[in-house]
C-alpha positions in Angstrom: 260.5 83.4 229.1 258.4 80.4 228.1 260.1 78.1 230.7 263.7 79.0 229.6 266.0 78.9 232.6 267.9 82.1 233.5 271.4 82.0 231.9 274.2 83.4 234.1 277.4 83.9 232.2 279.9 86.7 232.6 282.2 88.2 230.0 285.2 86.1 231.0 283.3 82.9 230.4 282.1 84.1 227.0 285.7 85.0 226.0 286.8 81.5 227.1 284.1 79.8 225.0 285.0 82.0 222.1 288.7 80.9 222.3 287.8 77.2 222.6 285.5 77.5 219.5 288.5 78.7 217.5 290.7 75.8 218.7 287.9 73.2 218.7 288.8 72.1 222.2 285.3 72.0 223.7 284.3 69.9 226.8 280.9 68.5 227.4 280.2 71.4 229.9 281.3 73.9 227.2 278.9 72.3 224.7 276.1 72.5 227.2 276.8 76.2 227.8 276.8 76.9 224.1 273.5 75.2 223.6 272.1 77.3 226.4 273.4 80.4 224.6 271.8 79.3 221.3 268.5 78.6 223.0 268.5 81.9 224.7 269.3 83.8 221.4 266.5 81.9 219.6 264.0 82.8 222.4 265.1 86.5 222.4 264.8 86.6 218.6 261.3 85.1 218.8 260.3 87.6 221.5 261.6 90.5 219.5 259.8 89.4 216.4 256.5 89.0 218.3 257.0 92.4 220.0 257.7 94.1 216.7 254.7 92.5 215.0 252.5 93.5 218.0 253.7 97.1 217.7 253.0 97.1 214.0 249.4 95.9 214.6 249.0 98.5 217.3 250.1 101.3 215.0 247.5 100.1 212.4 244.8 100.3 215.1 245.8 103.8 216.1 246.7 105.3 212.7 244.8 103.0 210.3 246.5 100.6 207.9 247.7 101.5 204.4 247.2 99.3 201.4 247.9 95.6 202.0 248.5 94.8 198.3 251.1 92.1 197.9 253.7 94.2 196.1 253.5 96.9 198.7 253.7 94.5 201.6 256.8 92.7 200.1 258.4 96.1 199.2 258.7 95.4 195.5 257.7 97.6 192.5 254.5 96.4 190.8 254.9 95.3 187.2 252.7 98.2 186.0 254.6 100.8 188.0 255.5 103.7 185.6 259.0 103.8 187.1 259.7 100.3 185.9 257.9 100.6 182.5 259.3 103.9 181.3 262.8 103.7 182.5 262.3 105.7 185.7 260.2 108.5 184.1 256.9 109.2 185.7 254.0 108.2 183.4 251.1 110.6 182.8 247.8 109.6 184.2 245.0 109.1 181.7 242.4 111.9 181.5 242.7 115.5 182.7 241.0 115.1 186.1 238.0 117.3 185.3 234.4 116.0 185.5 232.0 116.3 182.6 228.4 117.5 182.9 227.1 113.8 182.9 229.0 113.3 186.1 226.5 115.5 187.9 223.3 113.5 187.9 222.0 115.3 190.9 222.3 118.8 189.3 219.2 120.8 188.5 218.7 120.9 184.8 217.7 124.2 183.1 217.1 124.2 179.3 218.3 127.4 177.7 217.1 128.3 174.2 219.1 130.5 171.8 218.3 134.1 172.3 218.0 135.1 168.6 217.8 131.9 166.6 215.5 128.9 166.4 215.3 125.7 164.4 214.3 126.3 160.8 215.9 129.8 160.5 218.4 130.4 157.8 222.0 130.0 158.8 223.4 133.5 159.5 226.9 132.3 158.5 226.3 131.0 155.0 222.7 132.1 154.4 221.9 128.9 152.5 220.8 126.0 154.7 218.3 126.0 157.6 219.3 125.5 161.2 218.5 122.3 163.1 218.9 121.2 166.7 221.9 119.0 167.5 221.2 115.8 169.3 224.0 116.6 171.8 223.5 120.0 173.4 226.3 122.1 174.8 226.3 122.1 178.6 227.9 124.1 181.4 227.9 123.3 185.1 227.7 126.0 187.8 228.2 125.0 191.5 226.8 127.0 194.4 227.4 126.5 198.1 224.5 126.4 200.5 223.7 125.1 204.0 223.2 121.3 204.3 219.7 122.2 205.4 218.4 125.5 204.1 215.3 127.5 205.1 212.9 129.7 203.2 211.0 132.5 205.0 207.7 133.2 203.4 206.7 136.7 204.4 202.9 136.8 204.1 201.2 140.1 203.6 198.6 141.0 206.2 195.8 143.5 205.3 193.6 145.2 207.9 190.3 147.0 207.6 190.6 150.6 208.8 187.0 150.4 210.0 186.3 147.0 211.5 189.9 146.0 212.1 189.5 142.6 210.4 192.7 141.2 209.1 193.3 139.2 205.9 196.6 137.2 205.6 198.0 136.0 202.3 197.8 132.3 201.5 201.2 130.6 201.8 202.4 129.1 198.4 202.4 125.3 198.0 206.1 125.2 198.4 205.8 126.5 201.9 204.5 123.1 202.9 202.2 122.1 205.7 204.9 121.6 208.4 208.0 123.4 209.5 210.4 120.6 208.7 210.1 118.8 205.4 210.3 115.0 205.4 213.7 115.2 203.7 215.3 117.0 206.7 215.3 113.9 208.9 216.6 112.0 205.8 219.5 114.4 205.4 220.4 114.3 209.1 220.4 110.5 209.1 222.5 110.4 206.0 225.0 112.9 207.4 225.3 111.3 210.9 224.9 107.6 210.3 226.1 107.5 206.7 229.1 109.7 206.9 229.8 109.9 210.6 229.2 113.7 211.0 228.3 114.3 214.7 225.2 116.3 215.6 227.2 119.0 217.4 229.2 119.7 214.2 226.1 119.8 212.2 224.6 122.2 214.6 227.7 124.5 214.5 227.8 124.4 210.7 224.1 125.2 210.4 224.4 128.1 212.9 227.3 129.6 211.0 225.1 129.5 207.8 222.2 131.4 209.6 219.9 128.3 209.6 220.0 127.0 213.2 219.5 123.3 213.8 220.0 122.6 217.5 221.2 119.2 218.6 217.9 118.6 220.5 215.9 119.4 217.4 218.0 117.1 215.3 217.6 114.2 217.7 213.8 114.7 217.9 213.5 114.5 214.1 215.7 111.4 213.9 213.9 109.7 216.8 210.5 110.5 215.3 211.4 109.2 211.9 212.7 105.9 213.4 209.6 105.5 215.6 207.3 105.9 212.5 209.3 103.9 209.9 211.3 101.1 211.7 208.3 98.9 212.6 207.6 98.8 208.9 210.9 98.9 207.0 213.1 97.6 209.8 210.9 94.5 210.4 210.7 93.8 206.7 214.5 94.0 206.2 214.9 91.6 209.1 212.4 89.2 207.7 213.9 89.1 204.2 217.4 88.9 205.6 216.5 85.8 207.4 215.8 84.0 204.1 219.3 84.7 202.7 221.4 81.9 201.3 224.7 83.4 202.5 225.2 85.4 205.7 228.3 87.4 206.5 228.8 88.5 210.1 231.5 90.3 212.2 231.6 92.8 215.0 233.6 95.7 216.3 233.9 97.3 219.7 231.3 99.9 220.6 230.7 102.4 223.4 227.3 102.8 225.0 227.6 104.8 228.3 224.4 103.4 229.8 225.5 99.8 229.1 229.0 100.4 230.4 227.4 101.7 233.7 225.3 98.6 233.9 228.4 96.4 233.4 230.2 98.2 236.2 227.3 97.8 238.6 227.1 94.1 237.7 230.9 93.7 238.3 230.5 95.3 241.7 227.9 92.7 242.7 229.7 89.8 241.1 232.1 89.2 244.0 235.0 88.5 241.7 233.0 86.2 239.4 233.7 86.6 235.7 231.1 88.7 233.9 230.9 89.8 230.3 232.3 93.2 229.9 232.4 93.7 226.1 230.1 96.1 224.2 229.9 95.5 220.4 228.3 96.6 217.2 227.6 93.6 214.9 227.3 93.9 211.2 225.4 91.3 209.2 225.1 91.1 205.4 222.5 88.7 204.1 222.8 87.7 200.4 219.6 86.5 198.7 220.0 86.2 195.0 221.2 89.6 193.7 220.0 91.4 196.8 222.2 92.3 199.8 220.7 93.3 203.1 222.8 95.0 205.8 221.8 94.8 209.5 223.4 96.3 212.6 223.0 95.3 216.2 224.6 97.2 219.1 224.8 95.9 222.7 226.5 93.2 224.8 225.8 90.3 222.4 228.5 88.9 220.2 228.2 88.5 216.4 227.1 84.9 216.7 224.3 85.8 219.1 223.1 88.6 216.9 223.1 86.3 213.9 221.0 83.9 215.8 218.3 86.6 216.2 218.1 86.7 212.4 218.1 82.9 212.1 215.3 82.6 214.6 213.1 84.2 211.9 214.3 81.9 209.1 211.6 79.7 207.5 211.9 76.1 208.7 211.8 74.7 205.1 214.9 76.5 204.0 218.3 74.7 204.1 221.1 75.9 206.4 222.7 79.0 205.0 226.4 79.5 204.3 227.9 81.6 207.0 231.0 83.7 206.3 233.1 85.1 209.2 236.6 85.0 210.7 237.5 82.0 212.8 236.5 83.3 216.2 234.1 81.0 218.0 231.9 83.9 219.1 230.9 84.5 215.5 229.1 81.1 215.4 225.3 81.0 216.2 223.5 78.1 217.9 221.6 77.2 214.8 223.3 75.1 212.2 225.1 76.9 209.4 227.7 75.9 206.8 230.7 77.7 208.2 233.1 79.4 205.9 236.1 81.4 207.0 237.6 84.6 205.5 240.7 84.3 203.4 241.6 87.9 203.9 242.0 87.2 207.6 244.2 84.2 206.9 246.2 86.3 204.4 246.6 89.1 207.0 248.5 86.7 209.3 251.3 86.6 206.7 251.1 90.4 205.9 251.9 91.2 209.5 255.1 89.1 209.5 256.3 89.8 205.9 259.2 91.9 207.2 260.6 88.9 209.1 259.9 86.1 206.6 259.9 87.8 203.2 260.6 84.7 201.1 258.0 82.4 202.7 255.4 85.1 203.0 256.0 86.2 199.4 255.2 82.6 198.3 252.0 82.6 200.3 250.9 86.1 199.3 251.6 85.6 195.6 249.6 82.4 195.6 246.6 84.0 197.3 247.0 87.0 194.9 246.5 84.8 191.9 243.4 83.1 193.5 241.9 86.6 194.0 242.6 87.4 190.3 240.6 84.4 189.4 237.8 85.6 191.7 237.9 89.0 190.0 237.5 87.2 186.7 234.3 85.5 187.9 232.9 88.9 188.9 233.9 90.6 185.6 232.3 87.8 183.6 229.2 87.8 185.8 229.3 84.1 186.3 226.5 82.2 188.0 227.4 80.5 191.4 227.7 77.1 189.6 229.9 78.6 186.8 232.1 80.3 189.4 232.5 77.1 191.4 233.7 75.2 188.3 236.0 78.0 187.3 237.7 78.0 190.8 237.9 74.2 190.8 239.8 74.4 187.5 242.1 77.2 188.2 242.3 78.0 192.0 242.2 74.4 193.4 245.7 73.5 192.1 247.1 76.6 193.6 245.5 76.1 197.0 246.4 72.4 197.0 250.0 73.2 196.3 250.0 75.9 199.0 248.6 73.4 201.6 251.2 70.8 200.7 254.0 73.5 200.9 252.8 74.5 204.4 252.5 71.0 205.7 256.0 70.2 204.5 257.3 73.3 206.3 255.9 72.0 209.6 256.7 68.3 209.1 260.3 68.9 208.0 260.8 71.4 210.9 261.8 74.1 208.5 259.7 76.6 210.6 259.8 77.3 214.3 256.3 76.3 215.6 256.2 79.2 218.1 257.4 81.8 215.5 255.1 84.2 213.7 255.4 82.2 210.5 254.7 78.9 212.4 251.6 80.5 213.9 250.4 81.8 210.6 250.8 78.4 208.9 249.1 76.6 211.7 246.2 79.0 211.5 245.7 78.3 207.8 246.0 74.5 208.2 243.7 74.4 211.2 240.9 76.3 209.3 241.7 74.9 205.8 238.3 73.3 205.4 236.4 76.5 206.2 238.9 78.7 204.2 238.4 76.6 201.0 234.7 76.1 201.1 234.5 78.3 198.0 236.2 75.4 196.1 233.5 72.9 197.1 230.2 74.7 197.4 228.4 77.0 194.9 227.8 80.5 196.2 230.4 80.3 199.1 232.2 83.6 199.3 236.0 83.8 199.4 236.2 86.4 202.1 234.2 88.6 204.6 235.2 91.9 203.1 231.6 93.0 202.4 230.8 92.8 206.1 234.0 94.6 207.1 233.2 97.4 204.7 229.8 98.1 206.2 231.3 98.0 209.7 233.4 101.0 208.7 230.2 103.1 209.1 230.0 102.0 212.8 233.8 102.6 213.3 233.6 106.0 211.6 230.7 106.9 213.9 232.6 105.7 217.0 235.7 107.6 216.0 233.8 110.9 215.4 231.1 110.8 218.0 233.0 108.6 220.5 229.9 106.9 222.1 226.2 106.5 222.3 224.7 107.8 225.5 221.9 105.2 225.8 220.9 101.9 224.3 218.0 103.6 222.6 220.4 105.9 220.9 222.3 102.9 219.7 219.1 101.3 218.3 218.4 104.5 216.4 221.9 104.4 214.9 221.5 100.6 214.1 218.3 101.3 212.2 219.6 104.1 210.0 222.9 102.4 209.4 221.0 99.2 208.3 218.9 101.2 205.8 221.7 103.3 204.5 224.1 100.5 204.0 221.4 98.3 202.4 220.8 101.1 199.9 224.5 101.4 199.1 224.9 97.6 198.7 222.1 97.7 196.1 223.3 100.8 194.3 220.5 103.1 195.5 220.6 106.6 196.9 220.0 106.4 200.7 218.8 110.0 201.0 216.3 109.6 198.2 215.1 106.3 199.7 214.7 107.7 203.2 212.8 110.7 201.9 210.5 108.7 199.7 209.6 106.2 202.4 208.7 108.9 204.9 206.5 110.7 202.5 204.7 107.6 201.3 204.6 105.8 204.7 200.8 105.1 204.4 201.3 103.1 201.1 204.5 101.5 202.6 202.5 100.1 205.5 200.1 98.3 203.2 202.8 96.2 201.6 206.4 96.8 202.9 207.9 94.1 200.6 207.2 96.4 197.6 209.1 99.3 199.2 212.5 97.8 199.8 215.6 99.7 198.6 216.1 97.4 195.6 212.5 97.7 194.3 210.9 100.9 195.6 211.6 102.8 192.4 209.8 100.1 190.3 206.8 100.4 192.7 206.7 104.2 192.3 206.9 103.8 188.5 204.0 101.3 188.6 201.9 103.7 190.6 202.6 106.6 188.3 201.7 104.6 185.2 198.4 103.3 186.5 
C-alpha cells in the first residue's frame, strides 16, 4: 500500500491505547503505535476515495455521463430552478410543444387555391368590398411514413404485331432515370450509417420489411463506388484546405478494425516479448480557417499527433505555426512545431470526478471556471473578432484565473491538500499545464477547450457502439471519408444529404475546380451557374 508497513495490532492492544488516550498516560511506544494507526487510516481513506472515483469513471464509460453542469455536480439547485423561484411549484414551460409549418423546411410545398372564390370577387359575407390575397397564407402539415429508400416500378406497355410479331415498348418517363439507383441513394446510405450510426444490417431489415429490399452487399457496393469516385476530388481538397487552418483541434478514441487487430496479434507473436504498439484509434481533427471549420477522420494504429502530422505535412511553408488544441496527453503532439493549447474542459473534469469527496474546494474551482465560460459565451453571442475576444477575456477572465492559480498554489504550499489525494492530483494537473490551459488569455484566436473535436468524435463512437467494428482497413477508410464530409457539413450549417447528392450528380464540374464545391460554398457556386 504505497510502501506502508503492515500494521499488526489486536483488539486488546487497541482497547489499551483507547484507555491511555482518556487518561493521557501515553508512552513513546504508544505514540508510535497511534501514529501508525493514523497513517494507516489516511492511506485507507485515500485508497477508498481513488477506488470510488475510478468506479464512477467506469460507470460513465459503460452507461454514459449525465450533465456535468456545476450546480448538478455540486448537488445544489440552480438559481433559475422553478422549485426555488415559485415556492416549490413547478413552473410551466414556455410554448405548447407543437411545431409550426415553418419548422418543416424539407416538406414538399403544394399551393391550393380557393375552390369557389378568387381575388377581386365580391365578399360573400358583406357583399361590399372585393377580396384580396393575404400576405400570410394559412398552412397545414400532413406527415406520411415511407421507406428510407423507396422504389417506383414503371410498368411499360409492350405492343406486338399480330402479323410480323414485332414488339414496341413504351418509352420510360424522365423520372424513371437512366440507372437503377439514383445518386441520392448512396448519399442517404452514407448519412444513415456514418452520420447517425445506423448499421447496414438494420437498414437492410428495415427496407425488407417495407417491401423495398436493399441487401447489405448492395449497400456496401454503392457506398464504396461513391467513395472511389468522389474522395480523390473532395477528400483531397478538404485535406489541402484543412492544412492551412490557423487553429487545429485533435483527439482520438479507441476503434476496432478486425484486420488490424489480427495484424497486431501476428506481430506480437513474432516480437519475442518485445513491446509493440497494440492500440487502434480513430482520430478526429477540426481545422479552423476563418469562419470555416473542416472535420477530418483517420482510423488505424496512428495516434492523434501522428495523424495531425499528416495534415501539417501539407501545410504551406510560408504560414506560421498553427494553434493546436488538445488534452495534455503527449501522444496528441505532432513532430512539427505548433502553439500548444490545452483543454479547460479536461482540467475541469478532474474536479468534477472528485466533487463528492471535496465539495467545498471543488465548488470554488468549478464556480470560477463556470464564470469564465459565461464570459466565453458572451464573446460568441456578441460575435466578437479574435482580437476583441482576447481583450474581453483579459479584462474579465484573467483576474479570475489568476486568483484561482494563487488559491491552488497556496493549497499545495501550505500543505492544506494531501498531494496523493484526488484533489491534490487535480490541482497539480492544473498547475503543471497552466501555461497551455490559459493560452486563450494571451493569444488571439486560441480556443478555450476542445469540445468541438469531442463532439465530432461522437460520430465515430456511435458507429463503434452500434456496428461494433470495421472488418478491414479499407472499410475504415470509407467510414473516415464519409464522416469527414458529413461532420464538415454540419460544422458549416449545411445539409450533408443534399451536399453528398449534389456532388455526385455534378462530379464532372467538381473535378474542374474542387475548391468551388466545398460544403461552405457549393450552393453559391450552383447559384452562379444557374444565373449565368
